[in-house]
N, C-alpha and C positions, 0 to 999 in steps of 0.2 A: 316364887313370885314371877309373874309374867309382865311384859310391857303393858298389856291390856288392863291390868289391875292398877296401873299408875294414873289412869285418867286421860290417856292420849286418844285422839280421834282416830277413826278408821283409816282416814287418808294417810296419817303418819304411821300407823301400825303396819299398813301395807308396804310402805317404803322401808321400814325397819326389817320386816320379814324378808323383803327382797334382798337385803344385804346379808341375810343368813343369821340374824340375831333373834333369839326368842326369850332370853333371860337377861334382865338388866344386871350390870355390875353393882358393886356395893355403893360406889359414889353416885351412880344413876338412881339406884333405889331410894337413896335419901334426898338427893338434890331435886329430882323432878317434882315430887309432890310439894316441896317447899316453894319452888319457883312458881308452880301453878296456883298456889295460894296467894301469890302476890307479895311474898315476904322477901326482904333483903337476905342474901346468903353469902357467907364466907365458907368456901370449901377448900380443903387441903387433901391432896392425894398424890401419890407418886406417879411419875410418867407412865403412860400405857394402861391406865385403869379405866379409860372411857370418859375422861373429864369433858371432852369436846361435846360428845353426844349428851352429856349430863346437863348442858345448858342450851344446846341448839334444839333439842326435842321439845322441852317445855316452852322455849321462846317462840318456836313456830306455832305451838298450840295456842298461846296467848294472843299472838298477833293475828292469827287466822280468824279470831272472833271479833276483831275490831274493824274500823274503817281503813281503807287502803291509804297509803301515803299520798299526800297532795304534792303538787309541783314544788320542787326545791326542798322538800321536807324529808327528814329521816325519823323513823319511829323507834328503831333500836340500833345502838352503836356498840360494836365489839372492838375493843382496843387490844392489839397484840404487839409484842416486841420486835418480831422479825417478819420479813416478807414471806418466807416459807411457811411460817405458822399462820399468817393471814390467809395465804392461799389454801392451806389445809382446812381452816375453819370455814372459809367460803365454800369449799367443796362439800363439807359436811352439811351446810345449810342448803345447798343446791340438791344434794342427794336425798335428804330426808324431807325436803319441801317440794319435791317434784310433783306431788299431787295437789298442791295448794296454789291459789292465785296470788302469791306473794312475790314481790320483786326484791332482789338482793344485789349487792355490788361489793367489790373488794378494791381498795385503793392502797397503793404503796409506792415508794420512790423507785428510781432506776428505770422507769418507763415514762412515756409521754403522759403529760397531765391533761391534755386537751380531750381525749376520749373519756376520761374520768369525769371531767367537768360536764360534758354532754349528757352522760348517764345520770349524774346527780341532779341536774336541772329538771329532769322528769320526775324526780322523787323516788325514793327507795324505802322499802319496809325495813330491811336489815342492811346495815353498812358495816363491813369489816375493814379495819384500817390500822395502819401503823401511825404513831403519833406525829412524826415529822411531816409526812405527806398530808395528813388530815389538817394540820395547821396551815399548810400552804393553800389548801383548797378553801379554808375558812377566810384567809386573807383575800382571796379572789371572789369571795361572796358566792361560792358555787353551791352552798347548801345552808339550810337553817335547822336549828335544833328546837325551835319553839314548840314542836309537837312530839318531842322525844318522850318515849314511855319507859324504856329500859336501857341501862348502861351496864356493860359487862367488861371487866378487866380480866383478860386471860393471861396466864403466866405472869401474874403481878410481881412475883419475886424477881423474875428475870428483867422486867422493865425497870425495877429499882436498881438492879445490878448494872444495867447498861446506861444508867444516868438519865432516864426519861422522866424523873419526878417533876421537873419544872414544866415539861411539855404536858404532862398529865394534869397538873394544876391549872395550866392555861385552858385546857379543854374543859375541865370541870367548871371553870368560871363562866363558860358560855352555855352551860346546860341549865334547863329549868330545875328548880329545887324539888318539885314534886315528880319523882320518878322511882322506879325500882332499880336497885343496885345489886349486882352479882360480882363477887370477886373470887376467882379461882387461882390457886397457887400451889406450889409443891410443898410449901411450909408456912407455918404461922410465926414467922420471925418477929422480933421486936419492931423492925422497920415496917413490916407489913401491917402490924397492929396500929402503928402510928399513922400510917396512911389511911387505915380503915376508920379512924376516929372522925375524919372529915368527910367520909364517903357513905358508909352504911349506917342504917338506923335500926337498932335492936335486931341485929342479924341472927339468923339461924346458923350456928357453927357446925360444920361437918368435917370430920377428920377420920378417914377410914384406914390409915396406916400410920405407924410410928414415924416421927420426924426423922428424915434422912435414912429411912430403911430402904434396902434393895429388895427387888422382887424375888420370891423363892423359886420362881421358874427360870431364873438366870444362873447358869453355872459360871463361876468365876475362877480364874487361875492367873498366875503371874509367872513369867520367865525372867531369870537373871540374864541380862544381855549386855555385851559390850556395845557401847554407843555406835562405834564404827561398823558393827555387824547387824544392826537392827533391820535395815532394808533387806539384807540377804536372808535373815531368819524369817522375816515376814513372807518373803517369796516362797521359802521352803514350806512354811506352814500352809499357805494357800494351795500350792501345787500338790503336795503329798496328801493333804486331807480333802482335796477337791472341793474347796470352799467356794461358794457362789453367793452373791449379794452380801459382800463384806463391807461394813462401814468402818473406816479407819479414821481415828482422830489424830490430828497434828496440832501442835501448839501454835504454829505460825503459818501465815499465808504462803511464804516462800517455801517453807518445809513441805506444805501440802502439794505445791506445784512440782517440787523436786521429786517427792516420793511417787507421785502419779507418773512422771516421766520414767523413773526407774522401773516401775512395775510394767509399764508399756514395753520397755526395752526387753523385759524378761518374758514377753508374750502374754501378759495378763492385762486385759482391757480395763483401764482405770481412768476415772475422771476426777477432777478436783473442784471443790466448791468452797468459796470463801468471799469475804466482803469486797475484795478487789475485782471480782468477776462482775461483768454486766448482768443485769437481771435476766436478759435473754439467755446468756451462757449458763447461769445458775439454773434456770427453768429447764433448759435442754439437758443439762447434766443429771438433774434429778429425774427427769422423765426417762432418760436412757437407763439409769440405774434401776428404777422401778420396773421397767419393761424387761430387764435382764440383758440389755445390750452391753452394758458396762458391768463387769464382774466385781469391781471394787470402786467405791467412792471415798476419796480422801477429803475430809472436811475439818474446818475449825469449829470451835464450840458455838460461836454466834450463828454461823451459817447452818449448823446442824439442828439448831433449836426449832422444834416444830416439825421435823421430818417424821412422817408417819407412813411406814411401809408395812403392809400386812405380813406378819410372820417373818420379820427380818431375823435371820438365824445367827449372824455373827457380828460382833463389835470388837474392834481391836484398838487399844490405847497405845498407839505408836509412841506418843509422849504422854506421860501422866500430867493431869491438869495441876496448875498451881493452887487452885482453890478446891479443897476436897469435895465440897458439895457438887461440883461439876462432874465428878466421877459418877455420882448417883444418876444425874441427868443423862450422862453419856450411855451408860449400860442399860438405862431404861428404854433405849431405842429398840432393844430386843426383849424377848420374853413378854410381849404384849398380848392382851386379851386372852390370857391363859396358855399361850403357846410357850414352848421352851426356847432357850437361847444360850449362846456361849459368849462370854466376855473375857477376852485375853488382854493382858497388859505386858508390854515389854519394858522392863525396868533396868535402867543403867545405874552405875554406881552413884551418880550424882542425884538420882531420883529416889533413893532409899528412904530419905526423910519424908518425901511426899507420899510414898506408899504407907509409911507408918501413920501419917496424919489421916489418910483415907481409912485405914483399918480401925483407928480409934473412933472415927466418925460413924462408921457403919457397925461398930462394936462386934467385929468378927475378924478372924485371920483368914486371908485369902490363900488358897492352896498354891504351894510352890511346885513347879514342874521343871524338868530338865530336857534339853534336846541333845541327844548323844552326838558328840563331835563338835558341839557349839557351846561347850561349857564356858561360862564367863570367868573373869579374873576376880570377881567379887561374889559374895553370897548375899542372901536376903534374910537377915535375922527377923524373927517375929517381933511385932510391936507389943508393948505392954498396954493392955486394954483397960487397965485400972485408971480411975480418975476421970474417965470421960474424955471428950474431945475439946481441945482448946482451939478456938477459932483464930485465924491468922490475925496478926496485929496490923490491921489496915490503918493507914494514916487518915485522919479526918481531913476533909477539904479545908484549906486555909482561906477564910473570907477576905483576907488582905492580900491574896496572891496577885490579883490584878493590880492593886496599888503598888506592891513591891516590884512587879514587872515593869510598870510605867516608870518608877523611879530608876530602875536599872537601865532603862532605855535612854534616860537623860544623860548627856555628857557631864562628867565630873569636872571640877575646877582644873584648868590646865589641859583638858582633853578636848580635841576638836570633834565636831559633830560627825558621827559615822566611824570614828576611830575606836578600835577595840581597846579596852583598858589593859594595862600591863598585868601579866599574871603575877600572883602572889607567890612568895616563898622561892624555892630553888628552881630557877628556870631550866636547869639541866635535867630535872626529874622527868622521866618518860611519861607521856600522857596515858590516859586510860586506854585509848585505842592502840597505842604502841604496846602496852603491856598485854592487852588481849591478843594482839597479833603474835607477840613473842610466845605466849602460852600455846596458841594454835600451832605455831611452827614446831614447838617442842613436842607436842602430842603427835604431830605428823612424823617427826624424826624418830620418835620412840616406836611408832607403828612400823616404820620402814627399817628398823634395826640400826639406825645411825644415831649419832649424838651431835647435837648442835654445839659449836665452840662456845665456851663460857667467856663472858665478858668480865674483865677484872674490875671490881668495884673500887672506887676511889675513896680511900680512908680520909677521915678528917685531918689526921696528923701527917698525911703523906706530904713529902717535900714538894711534890709538884703542885700542891694546892696553893702554895705561896707564889707560884710562877704564872699567875694569870689564869684565865679560863681554861678548864680541862675539857678535851673532846671526849665525851662518854663512849664514843665508838672507835677510839684509837686502837684498841686491841682486837677488834672484830676482824674475822677473816674477810679479805676483799675478793 
């Protein structure tokens, strides 16, 4: 099947051909005709299967046949969870709509709102937005949805994961009831179906891959690695294999910064991208990485969502994700559009359980590999794949949390305003921070071949217990 057989106009087909595409992907083959027929659509497909073009192409086709947007009006709204994904969708709209007289805009936080207000007041046919900045613009009455024709939720599962459900409901309340609705997601989870009940009407459901499946074009492997040697081993892999355009995932923002500095010190040009970076810094880092100026980009999960790089060859999980589903999204950055890719995970002793959760989710055992001379102190036993995957036991939000917090802020009887309440139980018991610090010192001492002096524990029946308060640090070396 060709794109021409899907009912797209010559102007769009020329733009598609210019990008080097001639055959639609499975998701595009099913979604494009359904959208062109004006039906509501719920589409699920793994990352890298062409979901973005699956809705931008028919959207451009539909809007090109109608009247242009009037002043202050928006004809189609695309909601995305992150700035990077919003920019990617806007780029797709611009690329495939280059031969059409349609106006588009993208709005997100982290940059000045004034130019966005000026653009919207002239009216746009397609608006790509993140929920927070869109609500800010609505409060300033910078746009109107009275003529909205199509609403698209992209990466709907990630928007729910990031806590945007309340913002989404606020946006939905402002939209006209008569509209076409498209929902694109990696999965059809129970939460997604619950959201869909108040959004889509008799939708066409499209699912082209099994839930939580990984692409066959991605080779996966894991290395058992001592935590303290991860950065050294990553450097060795990059240099000895001459890897370029390596996307590395870090669990934390500070870890991403630290790893990027370590790689730079080893002569590997690296940039970090995460939520604490300004939008300008994030845009520049991504541009340098796409252009090949930066050999490695270290990213957190949220910042990396929506990164679309043609034929990205390597993805490294420097830290395994706490949520197994995020592993599927991470390695989906490579092996896109039929290209092959390699996904490598560095697994420390404390991450073995996370690896087993991932293997149960994807229903396969990831190949174990060794680096000679860098053998770890632990092994990686294979997970039992029977019984399927049990999702993490996430706590449900407590609706009384705010009430409890307010009560906790009020001074109790006999306590002055602003005075901290007295701690309960044994006040000599080390705090959580002290215990964490002690563990870290012990690990450092073990790595350096030294042993930290042991503190003598005070027994309940010790004679000194009857002689007043005991100094818990009395026997520590000074």
